[in-house]
C-alpha positions as CSV (number, residue, x, y, z in Angstrom):
1,M,153.7,128.8,134.1
2,I,154.5,125.5,132.6
3,D,155.7,125.6,129.0
4,H,156.2,122.7,126.6
5,R,159.8,122.1,127.7
6,A,158.8,121.9,131.4
7,L,155.8,119.7,130.6
8,R,158.1,117.3,128.6
9,A,160.7,117.2,131.4
10,F,158.1,116.5,134.1
11,C,156.4,113.7,132.1
12,L,159.7,112.0,131.4
13,E,160.8,112.1,135.1
14,F,158.5,109.1,135.8
15,N,159.9,105.6,135.8
16,G,159.4,104.0,132.4
17,A,158.0,107.1,130.8
18,V,158.7,107.5,127.1
19,E,157.9,110.2,124.5
20,E,156.5,109.2,121.1
21,Y,154.9,110.9,118.1
22,P,152.5,108.3,116.7
23,F,149.9,110.7,115.3
24,N,152.1,113.4,113.8
25,P,155.3,115.3,114.7
26,D,153.4,118.0,116.5
27,V,151.6,115.9,119.1
28,A,153.8,114.6,121.9
29,V,152.5,111.4,123.5
30,Y,153.8,110.3,126.8
31,K,153.5,106.6,127.6
32,V,154.3,104.1,130.3
33,G,154.1,100.4,129.6
34,G,152.9,101.2,126.1
35,K,149.8,103.1,127.5
36,I,149.2,106.8,127.1
37,F,149.1,109.0,130.2
38,A,149.6,112.5,128.6
39,L,149.2,114.1,125.2
40,S,150.1,117.6,124.2
41,A,150.0,119.4,120.8
42,L,153.3,121.2,120.5
43,D,152.3,123.3,117.5
44,A,149.2,124.7,119.0
45,A,149.0,128.4,119.3
46,D,149.2,129.8,122.8
47,P,148.1,128.5,125.2
48,L,149.6,125.1,125.5
49,T,147.2,122.2,126.4
50,V,147.7,118.8,127.8
51,S,145.2,115.9,127.9
52,L,145.4,113.6,131.0
53,K,143.7,110.5,132.2
54,C,141.5,111.0,135.2
55,D,139.2,109.1,137.5
56,P,135.7,109.8,136.1
57,E,134.2,111.3,139.3
58,E,137.3,113.4,139.9
59,A,137.2,114.5,136.2
60,V,133.7,115.9,136.7
61,R,134.7,117.7,139.9
62,L,137.7,119.2,138.3
63,R,135.8,120.5,135.3
64,A,133.2,122.1,137.6
65,A,135.9,123.8,139.7
66,H,138.2,125.0,137.0
67,P,137.2,126.5,133.6
68,E,140.6,125.6,132.2
69,I,139.8,121.9,132.6
70,V,137.4,120.5,130.0
71,P,136.5,117.0,128.7
72,G,139.3,115.4,126.8
73,Y,139.6,116.7,123.2
74,H,139.1,113.7,120.8
75,L,139.3,111.3,123.8
76,N,136.9,109.3,126.0
77,K,135.4,112.3,127.8
78,R,134.6,110.1,130.8
79,H,138.2,109.3,131.5
80,W,140.2,112.2,130.0
81,N,140.5,115.9,130.7
82,T,142.2,118.5,128.6
83,V,143.9,121.2,130.7
84,T,144.8,124.6,129.3
85,L,148.1,125.9,130.7
86,T,147.3,129.6,131.0
87,G,148.9,130.1,134.4
88,A,145.5,130.1,136.1
89,L,146.2,126.7,137.7
90,P,149.3,126.6,139.9
91,D,152.2,124.6,138.5
92,H,152.1,122.2,141.5
93,Q,148.4,121.3,140.7
94,I,149.2,120.6,137.1
95,R,152.1,118.4,138.2
96,E,149.6,116.5,140.5
97,L,147.2,116.0,137.6
98,I,150.0,114.6,135.5
99,E,151.2,112.3,138.3
100,D,147.6,111.1,138.9
101,S,147.3,110.3,135.2
102,Y,150.5,108.3,135.3
103,D,149.4,106.5,138.4
104,L,146.1,105.5,136.9
105,V,147.8,104.1,133.8
106,V,150.4,102.2,135.9
107,A,147.6,100.8,138.1
108,G,146.1,99.2,135.0
109,L,149.4,97.5,133.9
110,P,150.1,93.9,134.7
111,R,151.7,93.3,138.1
112,A,155.1,92.4,136.7
113,Q,155.3,95.7,134.8
114,R,154.2,97.6,137.9
115,L,156.9,96.0,140.0
116,R,159.6,96.9,137.4
117,L,158.4,100.5,137.7
118,D,158.6,100.3,141.6
119,R,154.8,100.9,141.8
120,P,153.2,97.7,143.2
């Protein structure tokens, strides 16, 4: 099961990914090119959650298939999901969701930034 240390390590593996705390010291925000791709409240009681950007159609499908995936908490519910990390979803699927979120954000960056990230 992914804990906050594993979540942090995975998010920071991506090219250009940074960790910031713009809201308060207990909410880790992972960005690329100044845009958020993941948020996680570190002080939250068990279980850990992470909010991720998602294609709107895929977001609806994921919510219908997995009770641990719900519309983004305090985010645009059309484009964001919040995933509860209880161990019900396999780690590889959570990693795919994080990577998909990163890729969506990178796709919206200017071409020059994408090229610097090796993601044309």
